[in-house]
C-alpha positions as CSV (number, residue, x, y, z in Angstrom):
1,M,172.0,200.5,151.8
2,V,174.7,198.9,149.8
3,M,178.3,199.3,151.0
4,K,181.1,198.9,148.6
5,I,183.9,196.6,149.7
6,L,187.3,198.3,149.3
7,L,189.4,195.2,149.3
8,R,190.9,195.8,145.8
9,E,191.5,199.4,146.5
10,I,193.4,198.5,149.7
11,R,195.4,195.9,148.0
12,D,196.4,198.2,145.1
13,E,197.3,201.0,147.6
14,R,199.5,198.7,149.6
15,K,200.8,196.8,146.5
16,I,199.7,193.5,147.9
17,T,199.1,190.5,145.6
18,L,196.2,188.0,146.1
19,R,198.8,185.4,147.1
20,Q,200.1,187.7,149.8
21,M,196.6,188.4,151.0
22,E,196.0,184.6,151.1
23,I,198.9,184.2,153.5
24,M,198.0,187.3,155.6
25,T,194.3,186.3,156.0
26,G,194.1,182.6,155.7
27,L,191.5,182.9,153.0
28,S,192.1,181.4,149.5
29,K,193.0,183.5,146.5
30,S,189.8,182.5,144.8
31,A,187.7,183.5,147.7
32,L,189.4,186.8,148.0
33,S,189.0,187.4,144.2
34,R,185.3,186.6,144.3
35,I,184.8,189.0,147.2
36,E,186.7,191.7,145.4
37,K,184.6,191.2,142.2
38,G,181.3,191.2,144.2
39,E,180.5,187.7,143.0
40,V,179.9,186.5,146.6
41,S,179.0,188.2,149.8
42,M,181.6,188.4,152.5
43,T,180.7,186.8,155.8
44,F,181.5,188.6,159.1
45,D,184.1,185.9,159.8
46,E,185.8,186.6,156.5
47,A,185.7,190.4,157.1
48,E,187.3,189.8,160.5
49,M,190.0,187.6,159.0
50,I,190.8,190.2,156.3
51,A,190.8,193.1,158.6
52,K,193.0,191.3,161.1
53,G,195.4,190.3,158.3
54,L,195.6,193.9,157.1
55,H,195.8,195.4,160.6
56,I,192.7,197.6,160.1
57,G,189.3,197.8,161.5
58,I,186.4,196.0,159.8
59,V,184.7,199.3,159.0
60,D,187.8,200.3,156.9
61,L,186.9,197.5,154.5
62,F,183.8,199.3,153.4
63,E,182.8,202.6,151.7
64,S,179.6,204.1,152.9
65,A,177.8,207.4,152.9
66,V,177.9,207.5,156.7
67,K,181.6,206.9,156.8
68,F,182.2,209.9,154.4
69,K,179.6,212.1,156.1
70,K,177.3,212.1,153.1
71,C,174.3,211.5,155.4
72,P,174.3,214.6,157.6
73,D,171.4,213.4,159.8
74,I,173.1,210.2,160.9
75,G,174.6,210.6,164.3
76,T,172.6,213.7,165.3
77,R,169.8,214.0,167.8
78,R,166.3,214.5,166.5
79,G,165.9,218.2,165.6
80,E,169.7,219.0,165.8
81,K,171.9,219.6,162.8
């Protein structure tokens, strides 16, 4: 399952520049830009730094079918729906 990283969307929504994100997270602007563009995979440590800087949970950085309940069988017991 591929999960989309929502970093750009979060920045746009909050009107935060890459420079501001750099200060908030401790990650370089170039690293943040490459993560946003999908040019590199984000490590867990980087996700943690970004989430902490934005004061959100790590799961809030990602879009997934489970998060938006597009997988109805996830989280149910076998045979229950």
